C-alpha positions as CSV (number, residue, x, y, z in Angstrom):
1,M,0.0,0.0,0.0
2,F,2.3,2.8,1.2
3,K,5.4,3.0,3.4
4,L,6.1,5.6,6.0
5,D,9.8,5.9,5.6
6,D,12.6,8.2,4.6
7,N,11.5,8.2,1.0
8,L,8.1,9.6,2.0
9,L,9.8,12.4,3.9
10,K,12.0,13.2,0.9
11,E,8.8,13.3,-1.3
12,L,7.3,15.7,1.2
13,G,10.3,18.0,1.2
14,L,11.3,16.8,4.7
15,G,14.3,14.7,3.8
16,S,16.7,17.2,5.4
17,L,15.1,17.0,8.8
18,P,17.5,16.1,11.6
19,P,17.5,12.4,12.2
20,S,16.0,12.9,15.7
21,E,13.0,14.6,14.1
22,K,12.4,12.1,11.3
23,N,10.9,9.4,13.5
24,K,8.8,12.0,15.3
25,M,7.4,13.2,11.9
26,L,6.7,9.7,10.6
27,A,4.9,8.9,13.9
28,H,2.9,12.1,13.6
29,I,2.0,11.4,10.0
30,Y,0.8,7.8,10.9
31,E,-1.3,9.0,13.9
32,T,-2.9,11.8,11.8
33,L,-3.6,9.5,8.9
34,E,-5.1,6.8,11.3
35,M,-7.3,9.4,12.9
36,R,-8.6,10.9,9.6
37,V,-9.2,7.5,8.1
38,G,-11.0,6.4,11.3
39,M,-13.2,9.5,11.2
40,T,-14.1,9.1,7.5
41,L,-15.0,5.4,8.0
42,A,-16.9,6.1,11.2
43,E,-19.2,8.4,9.3
44,K,-20.2,5.5,7.0
45,M,-20.7,3.0,9.9
46,T,-24.0,2.0,11.5
47,S,-24.1,2.2,15.3
48,E,-23.7,-1.6,15.5
49,Q,-20.6,-1.5,13.2
50,L,-19.1,1.3,15.2
51,D,-19.6,-0.6,18.4
52,E,-18.0,-3.7,16.9
53,F,-15.1,-1.8,15.4
54,E,-14.4,0.0,18.7
55,R,-13.9,-3.3,20.4
56,F,-11.0,-4.0,18.1
57,I,-9.6,-0.5,18.5
58,D,-9.9,-0.8,22.3
59,G,-7.6,-3.8,22.1
60,N,-10.2,-6.4,23.2
61,L,-8.1,-9.5,22.6
62,D,-10.8,-12.1,23.4
63,Y,-13.3,-10.4,21.1
64,A,-10.7,-10.1,18.3
65,K,-9.7,-13.8,18.6
66,G,-13.4,-14.8,18.6
67,Y,-14.1,-12.7,15.5
68,L,-11.1,-14.2,13.6
69,N,-11.9,-17.8,14.7
70,V,-15.4,-17.5,13.3
71,N,-14.7,-15.5,10.2
72,M,-11.2,-16.7,9.2
73,P,-10.5,-20.2,10.6
74,G,-6.7,-20.8,10.4
75,W,-5.9,-17.1,10.6
76,E,-2.9,-17.8,12.8
77,Q,-1.2,-19.4,9.8
78,L,-1.8,-16.6,7.4
79,P,1.5,-15.0,6.1
80,D,0.3,-11.4,6.8
81,Y,-0.5,-12.3,10.4
82,Q,2.8,-14.1,10.9
83,S,4.6,-11.1,9.4
84,Q,2.9,-8.6,11.7
85,R,3.4,-10.8,14.7
86,S,7.1,-11.2,13.9
87,G,7.4,-7.4,13.5
88,A,5.8,-6.7,16.8
89,E,8.1,-9.2,18.6
90,Q,11.1,-7.6,16.9
91,Q,10.0,-4.3,18.4
92,G,9.8,-5.9,21.8
93,R,6.0,-6.0,21.9
94,P,4.1,-9.2,22.8
95,G,3.1,-11.1,19.6
96,D,-0.6,-11.2,20.8
97,S,-0.7,-7.4,20.9
98,I,-1.2,-7.2,17.2
99,I,-4.3,-9.5,17.2
100,P,-6.9,-6.7,17.7
101,E,-5.1,-4.6,15.0
102,F,-5.1,-7.6,12.6
103,A,-8.8,-8.4,13.4
104,A,-9.7,-4.7,12.8
105,L,-8.0,-4.8,9.4
106,K,-9.7,-8.0,8.4
107,W,-13.0,-6.6,9.6
108,L,-12.5,-3.5,7.5
109,E,-11.6,-5.6,4.5
110,K,-14.9,-7.4,4.9
111,N,-17.2,-4.5,5.8
112,F,-15.6,-1.7,3.9
113,P,-13.8,-3.1,0.9
114,D,-13.1,0.5,-0.3
115,Y,-11.2,1.4,2.9
116,K,-7.9,1.3,1.0
117,G,-9.2,4.0,-1.3
118,V,-10.1,6.0,1.8
119,V,-6.6,5.6,3.1
120,A,-5.1,6.6,-0.2
121,D,-7.3,9.7,-0.4
122,E,-6.6,10.8,3.1
123,L,-2.9,10.2,2.7
124,E,-2.9,12.3,-0.5
125,K,-4.6,15.2,1.3
126,L,-2.2,14.9,4.2
127,K,0.8,14.9,1.9
128,N,-0.4,18.0,0.1
129,E,-0.9,19.8,3.5
130,I,2.6,18.8,4.7
131,K,4.3,19.8,1.4
132,S,2.8,23.3,1.7
133,V,4.5,23.8,5.1
134,A,7.6,21.6,4.7
135,P,10.1,24.5,4.5
136,Q,8.8,25.9,7.8
137,I,8.9,22.5,9.4
138,V,12.5,21.9,8.3
139,S,13.6,25.4,9.3
140,A,12.0,25.1,12.8
141,A,13.6,21.7,13.4
142,Q,17.0,22.9,12.3
143,Q,16.8,26.0,14.6
144,Q,15.8,23.8,17.5
145,E,18.6,21.4,16.8
146,S,21.2,24.2,16.6
147,L,19.9,25.6,19.9
148,Q,20.3,22.2,21.6
149,Q,23.9,21.9,20.3
150,Q,25.0,25.3,21.7
151,P,27.1,25.0,24.9
152,P,25.4,26.4,27.9
153,Q,26.5,30.0,28.7
154,S,28.0,30.6,32.0
155,P,26.3,33.3,34.1
156,S,28.1,36.7,34.1
157,A,29.6,37.9,37.4
């Protein structure tokens, strides 16, 4: 689908951000995108669908496992699940922590097959917004970094 990485930052005009700021920016982009996609999809959901989806988002492990067991028997052997689980474990997260996220994704694929289009649309809007302010973001980050690198001044006597 899309990758949140250094190439995206370069595309947005943020490739020259200090390394310490790059991860912060990528996390901010991800969180903003997730919120916007969630809001857009929530507008299309019935109350029942919204309640069901919120259980996944709230991290209800038992509910997520139950959903997957009923709707996708053998889900634990799926390559995409195995890959996500492995990634979580490499990050030091418990493997089971991704089950609600995985279930939410599968639920979206079933109930909102156009959700990938929503993600693409929202990402494009967000990219355009960021591109329009990229020079200011880079300038502010560089100023902040240069201030942090200056030695502390000793008080005058």
